[in-house]
All heavy atoms as an XYZ file, in Angstrom:
724
protein
N     138.195    108.464    140.811
C     136.951    107.788    140.536
C     136.760    107.628    139.089
O     137.021    108.513    138.311
C     135.794    108.553    141.143
C     135.713    108.547    142.615
S     134.122    109.220    143.084
C     134.242    109.104    144.802
N     136.174    106.499    138.687
C     135.905    106.202    137.298
C     134.624    106.934    136.830
O     134.009    107.628    137.579
N     134.225    106.677    135.616
C     133.059    107.379    135.087
C     131.754    107.050    135.795
O     130.881    107.901    135.908
C     132.956    106.851    133.599
C     133.977    105.815    133.455
C     134.875    105.823    134.640
N     131.607    105.824    136.296
C     130.388    105.472    137.049
C     130.527    105.694    138.545
O     129.591    105.451    139.272
C     130.062    103.999    136.767
C     129.634    103.710    135.347
C     128.245    104.357    135.053
O     127.422    104.435    135.912
N     128.053    104.745    133.826
N     131.696    106.133    139.013
C     131.938    106.210    140.430
C     132.118    107.653    140.884
O     133.021    108.020    141.589
C     133.235    105.440    140.796
C     133.123    104.005    140.414
C     134.458    103.314    140.524
O     135.498    103.961    140.775
N     134.475    102.017    140.351
N     131.157    108.503    140.553
C     131.327    109.911    140.915
C     130.587    110.274    142.158
O     130.350    111.417    142.494
C     130.847    110.820    139.709
C     129.354    110.588    139.378
O     128.733    109.735    140.050
O     128.855    111.318    138.540
N     130.188    109.258    142.964
C     129.583    109.511    144.247
C     128.053    109.461    144.215
O     127.427    109.375    145.188
N     127.422    109.536    142.990
C     126.001    109.472    142.963
C     125.556    108.018    142.922
O     126.296    107.116    142.542
C     125.513    110.155    141.639
C     125.614    111.658    141.719
C     125.049    112.261    140.470
N     126.118    112.223    139.473
C     125.930    112.376    138.206
N     124.756    112.515    137.727
N     126.968    112.352    137.346
N     124.336    107.780    143.330
C     123.799    106.411    143.346
C     123.592    105.941    141.909
O     123.171    106.665    141.041
C     122.429    106.477    144.044
O     121.789    105.214    143.963
N     123.899    104.644    141.709
C     123.732    104.086    140.377
C     122.270    103.808    140.007
O     121.919    103.535    138.911
C     124.513    102.762    140.285
O     124.006    101.814    141.214
N     121.371    103.942    141.013
C     119.936    103.769    140.740
C     119.245    105.072    140.323
O     118.065    105.059    140.124
C     119.290    103.184    142.023
O     119.421    104.128    143.083
C     119.791    101.836    142.363
N     120.057    106.147    140.240
C     119.404    107.418    139.878
C     118.774    107.368    138.497
O     117.776    107.980    138.260
C     120.478    108.524    139.907
N     119.372    106.659    137.554
C     118.803    106.521    136.255
C     118.070    105.213    136.042
O     117.740    104.813    134.942
C     119.911    106.616    135.192
C     120.442    108.010    135.097
O     119.742    108.962    135.330
N     121.751    108.092    134.755
N     117.769    104.549    137.134
C     117.044    103.238    137.083
C     115.688    103.331    136.405
O     115.262    102.456    135.666
N     114.954    104.388    136.636
C     113.666    104.639    136.015
C     113.762    104.737    134.480
O     112.952    104.163    133.782
N     114.742    105.486    134.041
C     114.947    105.682    132.604
C     115.301    104.346    131.961
O     114.757    104.052    130.917
C     116.027    106.744    132.352
O     115.697    107.916    133.051
C     116.200    107.027    130.900
N     116.196    103.591    132.550
C     116.607    102.330    131.987
C     115.444    101.372    131.899
O     115.241    100.613    130.936
C     117.805    101.743    132.778
N     114.584    101.393    132.959
C     113.459    100.505    133.009
C     112.461    100.869    131.909
O     111.880     99.979    131.234
C     112.813    100.548    134.338
N     112.226    102.157    131.671
C     111.328    102.572    130.599
C     111.836    102.209    129.245
O     111.090    101.796    128.388
C     111.090    104.079    130.702
C     110.124    104.501    131.799
C     109.715    105.959    131.627
N     110.823    106.858    131.737
C     111.272    107.397    132.847
N     110.700    107.115    133.979
N     112.283    108.240    132.851
N     113.164    102.341    129.054
C     113.766    101.971    127.753
C     113.619    100.483    127.531
O     113.323    100.047    126.417
C     115.257    102.329    127.747
C     115.609    103.269    126.675
C     117.058    103.573    126.603
N     117.314    104.815    127.362
C     118.396    104.993    128.157
N     119.264    104.043    128.315
N     118.524    106.100    128.790
N     113.801     99.665    128.588
C     113.707     98.228    128.488
C     112.272     97.834    128.187
O     112.043     96.937    127.360
C     114.181     97.576    129.792
C     114.350     96.110    129.688
C     115.031     95.606    130.956
C     115.355     94.146    130.915
N     115.971     93.591    132.080
N     111.325     98.474    128.798
C     109.908     98.199    128.557
C     109.522     98.545    127.145
O     108.804     97.804    126.503
C     109.043     98.992    129.556
C     107.537     98.705    129.447
C     106.796     99.515    130.479
O     107.153     99.446    131.650
O     105.839    100.157    130.098
N     109.995     99.692    126.633
C     109.726    100.081    125.229
C     110.276     99.106    124.246
O     109.681     98.796    123.237
C     110.187    101.460    124.962
N     111.538     98.624    124.506
C     112.194     97.662    123.641
C     111.422     96.338    123.607
O     111.363     95.648    122.592
C     113.587     97.456    124.058
N     110.802     95.973    124.746
C     110.049     94.694    124.775
C     108.818     94.784    123.951
O     108.298     93.759    123.476
C     109.671     94.394    126.236
N     108.273     95.939    123.664
C     107.052     96.127    122.881
C     107.398     96.235    121.381
O     106.469     96.223    120.574
C     106.314     97.376    123.317
C     105.756     97.297    124.761
C     105.082     98.572    125.110
C     104.600     98.539    126.530
N     103.997     99.775    126.935
N     108.652     96.236    121.009
C     109.000     96.379    119.596
C     109.325     94.943    118.995
O     109.898     94.135    119.661
C     110.224     97.248    119.459
C     109.937     98.689    119.824
C     111.114     99.562    119.715
O     112.234     99.104    119.622
N     110.949    100.863    119.631
N     108.945     94.810    117.713
C     109.277     93.585    117.041
C     110.247     93.941    115.928
O     109.962     94.851    115.107
C     107.958     92.960    116.435
C     108.332     91.755    115.614
C     106.952     92.652    117.540
N     111.401     93.315    115.875
C     112.398     93.556    114.839
C     112.333     92.493    113.799
O     112.391     91.270    114.145
C     113.806     93.690    115.483
C     114.841     93.929    114.386
C     113.864     94.796    116.488
N     112.258     92.845    112.546
C     112.274     91.916    111.430
C     113.392     92.397    110.490
O     113.586     93.599    110.351
C     110.957     91.833    110.724
C     109.874     91.303    111.632
C     108.626     91.023    110.914
N     108.939     89.999    109.911
C     108.025     89.476    109.106
N     106.804     89.913    109.142
N     108.341     88.550    108.221
N     113.966     91.479    109.815
C     115.012     91.798    108.818
C     114.444     91.458    107.444
O     114.032     90.328    107.210
C     116.306     91.049    109.124
C     116.901     91.521    110.402
C     116.636     90.984    111.612
C     117.802     92.632    110.338
C     117.182     91.484    112.809
C     118.336     93.111    111.517
C     118.038     92.546    112.733
O     118.581     93.043    113.897
N     114.398     92.395    106.588
C     113.778     92.243    105.271
C     114.821     91.968    104.187
O     115.720     91.211    104.407
C     112.967     93.522    104.962
C     111.824     93.761    105.883
C     110.916     92.617    105.873
N     109.572     92.988    106.338
C     108.577     92.202    106.267
N     108.618     91.018    105.779
N     107.379     92.621    106.762
N     114.620     92.589    103.025
C     115.404     92.268    101.839
C     116.939     92.544    102.058
O     117.295     93.478    102.780
C     114.917     93.012    100.624
C     115.075     94.501    100.648
C     113.885     95.218    101.288
O     112.925     94.563    101.714
O     113.929     96.438    101.354
N     117.698     91.734    101.378
C     119.153     91.820    101.456
C     119.640     93.049    100.615
O     119.174     93.168     99.475
C     119.799     90.584    100.942
S     121.623     90.562    101.093
N     120.479     93.837    101.162
C     120.927     95.027    100.435
C     122.427     94.946    100.156
O     123.095     95.944     99.828
C     120.647     96.264    101.268
C     119.150     96.437    101.477
C     118.861     97.640    102.341
O     119.675     98.100    103.123
N     117.663     98.134    102.270
N     123.009     93.731    100.218
C     124.432     93.571     99.964
C     124.743     93.808     98.505
O     124.077     93.230     97.630
C     124.852     92.173    100.354
C     126.360     91.983    100.140
C     126.770     90.606    100.608
N     128.186     90.430    100.367
C     128.807     89.254    100.482
N     128.119     88.217    100.815
N     130.111     89.205    100.299
N     125.703     94.659     98.206
C     126.091     94.941     96.854
C     127.167     93.975     96.464
O     128.330     94.050     96.799
C     126.617     96.391     96.749
C     126.990     96.789     95.369
O     126.842     96.017     94.445
N     127.520     97.978     95.251
N     126.800     93.002     95.632
C     127.740     91.942     95.175
C     128.695     92.417     94.110
O     129.712     91.743     93.893
C     126.948     90.737     94.701
C     126.209     90.029     95.755
N     126.738     89.080     96.598
C     124.854     90.174     96.161
C     125.818     88.651     97.483
N     124.706     89.345     97.224
N     128.419     93.508     93.512
C     129.320     94.036     92.433
C     130.105     95.252     92.867
O     130.698     95.937     92.002
C     128.479     94.421     91.202
N     130.261     95.446     94.157
C     130.974     96.626     94.671
C     132.489     96.612     94.221
O     133.065     97.642     93.963
C     130.891     96.749     96.177
N     133.061     95.440     94.196
C     134.475     95.319     93.847
C     134.813     95.724     92.402
O     135.941     96.076     92.137
C     134.961     93.879     94.094
O     134.311     92.985     93.237
N     133.771     95.707     91.545
C     133.992     96.095     90.148
C     133.352     97.466     89.819
O     133.274     97.860     88.668
C     133.468     95.037     89.154
C     134.315     93.748     89.308
C     132.022     94.742     89.362
N     132.883     98.094     90.844
C     132.292     99.450     90.676
C     130.864     99.524     90.263
O     130.349    100.557     89.880
N     130.153     98.382     90.342
C     128.755     98.325     89.965
C     127.857     98.216     91.182
O     128.276     98.357     92.346
N     126.601     97.911     90.929
C     125.590     97.711     91.928
C     124.697     96.559     91.550
O     124.008     96.609     90.564
C     124.811     98.934     92.229
C     123.835     98.781     93.342
N     124.211     98.853     94.680
C     122.488     98.459     93.383
C     123.140     98.658     95.450
N     122.124     98.418     94.663
N     124.740     95.446     92.300
C     123.910     94.284     92.056
C     123.585     93.603     93.359
O     124.462     93.300     94.135
C     124.634     93.319     91.143
N     122.232     93.504     93.608
C     121.810     92.789     94.859
C     121.276     91.412     94.384
O     120.959     91.150     93.211
C     120.706     93.550     95.552
C     121.277     94.840     96.152
C     119.552     93.886     94.687
N     121.263     90.429     95.342
C     120.920     89.085     94.975
C     119.415     88.776     94.894
O     119.033     87.726     94.394
C     121.631     88.074     95.918
C     121.209     88.264     97.350
O     120.250     89.047     97.604
O     121.867     87.717     98.217
N     118.596     89.666     95.378
C     117.155     89.446     95.295
C     116.532     88.688     96.492
O     115.350     88.377     96.407
N     117.303     88.465     97.506
C     116.765     87.784     98.735
C     115.719     88.733     99.312
O     116.054     89.925     99.629
C     117.881     87.505     99.687
S     117.339     86.747    101.243
N     114.539     88.302     99.558
C     113.446     89.146     99.948
C     113.298     89.279    101.499
O     112.779     90.218    101.972
C     112.126     88.625     99.450
C     112.048     88.647     97.941
C     112.198     89.986     97.364
N     110.991     90.801     97.664
C     110.932     92.114     97.626
N     111.903     92.766     97.149
N     109.853     92.728     98.018
N     113.768     88.260    102.282
C     113.639     88.317    103.723
C     114.609     87.430    104.377
O     114.938     86.320    103.887
C     112.218     87.877    104.168
C     111.971     88.057    105.610
C     110.478     87.900    105.997
O     109.683     87.659    105.062
O     110.201     87.975    107.184
N     115.216     87.889    105.467
C     116.221     87.130    106.264
C     115.563     85.885    106.888
O     114.524     86.008    107.498
C     116.820     88.000    107.343
C     117.780     87.260    108.213
C     119.092     87.051    107.812
C     117.388     86.815    109.457
C     119.971     86.398    108.640
C     118.249     86.150    110.275
C     119.569     85.962    109.844
N     116.169     84.775    106.649
C     115.772     83.496    107.337
C     117.015     82.942    108.015
O     117.983     82.636    107.367
C     115.302     82.485    106.324
C     113.957     82.892    105.662
S     113.399     81.619    104.513
C     114.653     81.621    103.250
N     116.946     82.782    109.333
C     118.119     82.364    110.090
C     118.501     80.929    109.679
O     117.603     80.064    109.473
C     117.832     82.384    111.578
N     119.787     80.619    109.590
C     120.224     79.307    109.194
C     120.144     78.345    110.386
O     120.176     77.108    110.094
C     121.759     79.398    108.782
O     121.844     80.157    107.624
N     120.053     78.794    111.592
C     120.066     77.935    112.746
C     119.169     78.522    113.829
O     118.582     79.593    113.682
C     121.517     77.734    113.221
O     121.539     76.834    114.325
N     119.123     77.880    115.003
C     118.332     78.331    116.101
C     118.925     79.615    116.712
O     120.128     79.798    116.612
C     118.252     77.258    117.154
N     118.090     80.401    117.355
C     118.557     81.613    118.045
C     119.606     81.220    119.095
O     119.519     80.216    119.687
C     117.396     82.355    118.694
C     116.614     83.160    117.746
O     117.062     83.382    116.625
O     115.530     83.558    118.138
N     120.576     82.148    119.249
C     121.628     81.893    120.230
C     122.885     81.302    119.686
O     123.865     81.157    120.376
N     122.866     80.891    118.454
C     124.047     80.265    117.837
C     124.665     81.226    116.857
O     123.977     82.183    116.395
C     123.722     78.978    117.134
O     122.816     79.251    116.047
C     123.096     77.944    118.068
N     125.925     81.027    116.454
C     126.561     81.921    115.496
C     125.911     81.782    114.134
O     125.808     82.790    113.386
C     128.039     81.610    115.410
N     125.423     80.622    113.782
C     124.777     80.437    112.508
C     123.461     81.125    112.370
O     122.957     81.335    111.275
C     124.624     78.928    112.222
N     122.883     81.538    113.451
C     121.578     82.272    113.451
C     121.713     83.640    112.810
O     120.715     84.239    112.422
C     121.031     82.360    114.861
N     122.912     84.114    112.698
C     123.171     85.431    112.101
C     123.388     85.364    110.579
O     123.618     86.344    109.927
C     124.381     86.097    112.763
C     124.196     86.375    114.266
C     125.472     86.960    114.844
C     122.995     87.279    114.534
N     123.370     84.145    110.028
C     123.571     83.959    108.588
C     122.223     83.600    107.917
O     121.528     82.780    108.441
C     124.599     82.794    108.371
O     125.828     83.116    109.006
C     124.876     82.642    106.865
N     121.970     84.220    106.794
C     120.696     84.004    106.098
C     120.782     82.678    105.363
O     121.743     82.418    104.615
C     120.444     85.116    105.102
S     118.892     84.952    104.214
N     119.742     81.833    105.554
C     119.671     80.554    104.865
C     119.427     80.696    103.365
O     119.825     79.892    102.585
C     118.583     79.684    105.492
N     118.796     81.796    102.954
C     118.467     81.989    101.536
C     119.622     82.532    100.721
O     119.860     82.019     99.619
C     117.274     83.002    101.425
N     120.347     83.495    101.260
C     121.408     84.111    100.424
C     122.831     83.951    100.993
O     123.813     84.215    100.265
C     121.120     85.564    100.226
S     121.188     86.570    101.697
N     122.939     83.480    102.231
C     124.248     83.271    102.821
C     124.901     84.524    103.444
O     126.024     84.475    103.917
N     124.233     85.641    103.374
C     124.796     86.886    103.880
C     124.588     87.003    105.426
O     123.653     86.405    105.925
C     124.082     88.075    103.196
S     124.412     88.229    101.443
N     125.344     87.884    106.053
C     125.158     88.173    107.448
C     123.896     88.992    107.595
O     123.469     89.715    106.730
C     126.350     88.968    107.989
C     126.320     89.112    109.491
N     125.712     90.134    110.096
C     126.881     88.340    110.428
C     125.847     89.999    111.409
N     126.577     88.933    111.664
N     123.251     88.866    108.766
C     121.949     89.564    109.025
C     122.122     91.063    108.893
O     121.158     91.751    108.497
C     121.522     89.230    110.447
C     120.194     89.810    110.829
C     119.731     89.389    112.169
N     120.537     89.947    113.236
C     120.431     89.747    114.494
N     119.582     88.813    114.910
N     121.169     90.404    115.382
N     123.312     91.609    109.115
C     123.505     93.072    109.039
C     123.314     93.602    107.614
O     123.124     94.824    107.422
C     124.882     93.484    109.558
O     125.876     92.942    108.766
N     123.399     92.754    106.618
C     123.165     93.207    105.246
C     121.711     93.377    104.896
O     121.311     93.966    103.874
C     123.770     92.250    104.217
C     125.246     92.371    104.104
C     126.119     91.377    104.638
C     125.828     93.461    103.491
C     127.448     91.424    104.518
C     127.235     93.535    103.422
C     128.054     92.533    103.895
N     120.838     92.889    105.690
C     119.367     92.931    105.509
C     118.780     94.140    106.145
O     119.191     94.537    107.213
C     118.701     91.664    106.046
C     119.041     90.451    105.244
N     118.154     89.881    104.345
C     120.154     89.679    105.187
C     118.737     88.829    103.800
N     119.939     88.707    104.280
N     117.800     94.759    105.481
C     117.176     95.972    106.009
C     116.444     95.686    107.260
O     115.634     94.720    107.345
C     116.206     96.537    104.919
C     115.491     97.836    105.363
C     114.649     98.382    104.295
N     113.621     97.507    103.858
C     112.384     97.422    104.357
N     112.091     98.225    105.386
N     111.518     96.585    103.891
N     116.712     96.444    108.291
C     116.064     96.247    109.614
C     114.788     97.038    109.671
O     114.728     98.212    109.363
C     117.034     96.708    110.706
C     116.518     96.472    112.073
C     117.624     96.809    113.067
N     117.297     96.309    114.419
C     117.255     97.082    115.453
N     117.631     98.345    115.384
N     116.926     96.621    116.601
N     113.695     96.341    110.133
C     112.401     96.976    110.239
C     111.944     96.776    111.670
O     111.832     95.639    112.181
C     111.444     96.345    109.274
C     110.009     96.880    109.348
C     109.158     96.229    108.321
O     108.526     95.179    108.706
O     109.036     96.749    107.205
N     111.669     97.854    112.343
C     111.194     97.823    113.741
C     109.747     98.231    113.781
O     109.333     99.278    113.248
C     111.997     98.779    114.652
C     111.492     98.719    116.090
C     113.477     98.428    114.563
N     108.928     97.359    114.357
C     107.484     97.641    114.479
C     107.080     97.428    115.936
O     107.664     96.570    116.651
C     106.717     96.699    113.562
N     106.089     98.130    116.325
C     105.556     97.898    117.706
C     104.728     96.680    117.697
O     104.182     96.280    116.670
C     104.730     99.123    118.177
O     103.649     99.312    117.256
C     105.573    100.360    118.277
N     104.589     96.037    118.838
C     103.799     94.801    118.929
C     102.347     95.047    118.680
O     101.688     94.121    118.189
C     103.995     94.211    120.366
N     101.824     96.221    118.870
C     100.416     96.494    118.606
C     100.126     96.896    117.167
O      98.965     96.949    116.772
C      99.901     97.641    119.550
O     100.690     98.786    119.292
C     100.034     97.206    121.019
N     101.160     97.087    116.408
C     100.979     97.443    115.030
C     100.460     96.263    114.225
O     100.981     95.175    114.292
C     102.291     97.957    114.465
C     102.204     98.526    113.045
C     103.536     99.051    112.606
O     104.572     98.465    112.958
O     103.539    100.035    111.879
N      99.460     96.474    113.384
C      98.941     95.354    112.662
C      99.662     95.192    111.310
O     100.375     96.045    110.874
C      97.416     95.599    112.321
O      97.299     96.734    111.522
C      96.646     95.792    113.640
N      99.436     94.114    110.616
C     100.030     93.846    109.300
C      99.564     94.921    108.326
O     100.293     95.368    107.469
C      99.653     92.465    108.827
N      98.282     95.333    108.419
C      97.740     96.356    107.506
C      98.511     97.693    107.744
O      98.760     98.390    106.791
C      96.261     96.545    107.708
N      98.799     98.031    108.989
C      99.571     99.245    109.253
C     100.903     99.233    108.620
O     101.385    100.202    108.027
C      99.718     99.491    110.758
C      98.377     99.737    111.467
O      97.423    100.213    110.823
O      98.305     99.455    112.685
N     101.589     98.047    108.699
C     102.906     97.934    108.108
C     102.856     98.039    106.549
O     103.681     98.675    105.940
C     103.540     96.557    108.503
C     104.014     96.549    109.961
C     104.857     95.385    110.246
N     104.174     94.082    110.078
C     103.511     93.536    111.054
N     103.437     94.060    112.257
N     102.892     92.366    110.850
N     101.815     97.434    105.964
C     101.650     97.511    104.527
C     101.413     98.986    104.094
O     101.966     99.464    103.101
C     100.464     96.678    104.037
C     100.814     95.291    103.644
C      99.675     94.657    102.855
N      98.349     94.816    103.496
C      97.851     94.010    104.410
N      98.567     92.932    104.833
N      96.709     94.173    104.921
N     100.566     99.689    104.829
C     100.287    101.107    104.523
C     101.607    101.937    104.645
O     101.846    102.750    103.800
C      99.196    101.669    105.456
C      97.859    101.069    105.207
O      97.663    100.448    104.120
O      96.987    101.210    106.076
N     102.313    101.696    105.683
C     103.578    102.474    105.873
C     104.585    102.142    104.791
O     105.228    103.028    104.241
C     104.171    102.173    107.219
C     105.390    102.920    107.552
C     105.809    102.734    108.987
N     105.728    101.377    109.392
C     106.731    100.592    109.737
N     107.950    101.095    109.769
N     106.592     99.310    110.142
N     104.658    100.879    104.336
C     105.625    100.474    103.324
C     105.205    101.088    101.973
O     106.039    101.515    101.196
C     105.639     98.963    103.156
N     103.882    101.133    101.695
C     103.457    101.663    100.421
C     103.610    103.194    100.328
O     103.881    103.752     99.247
C     101.996    101.355    100.163
O     101.169    102.003    101.125
N     103.640    103.862    101.488
C     103.779    105.349    101.478
C     105.297    105.705    101.418
O     105.643    106.762    100.897
C     103.133    106.012    102.658
O     103.721    105.455    103.838
C     101.656    105.839    102.638
N     106.192    104.807    101.944
C     107.599    105.159    101.937
C     108.297    104.757    100.654
O     109.307    105.262    100.310
C     108.303    104.498    103.084
O     108.132    103.120    103.046
C     107.797    105.064    104.429
N     107.745    103.744     99.919
C     108.406    103.326     98.697
C     107.861    104.184     97.569
O     106.669    104.453     97.466
C     108.129    101.852     98.426
O     106.741    101.600     98.327
N     108.790    104.644     96.729
C     108.439    105.685     95.831
C     107.859    105.381     94.545
O     107.431    105.896     93.729
C-alpha cells in the first residue's frame, strides 16, 4: 500500500483540510517592495527601489508573475499576508512597529 492507502478513510482529515481552506480564503496576500540584490555577483548589495509588485499581465498567465515596474519575478518581492477583516490602519500600525 502507498502512503495514502493504509486502509483508513481519506475523509478522516477532511475537516482539517476544510478549515485550512476556509482560513486561506480569509487572507489577502500582497507583494510589496522588491528585495532582489542586483549587486550580488560583485559581492555588494543594491536593490532597485521598486516599492510594490504590479503584475505585467492578467492573472493565470505566466507574465502575471513578472513585475511590470522592475521586471523581477514575484518571488523577489516581500510577501505580506493580511486577514480580510484587517483594516488599512491596522496594517500601517503593524508596519510602523516592525520597521526599526
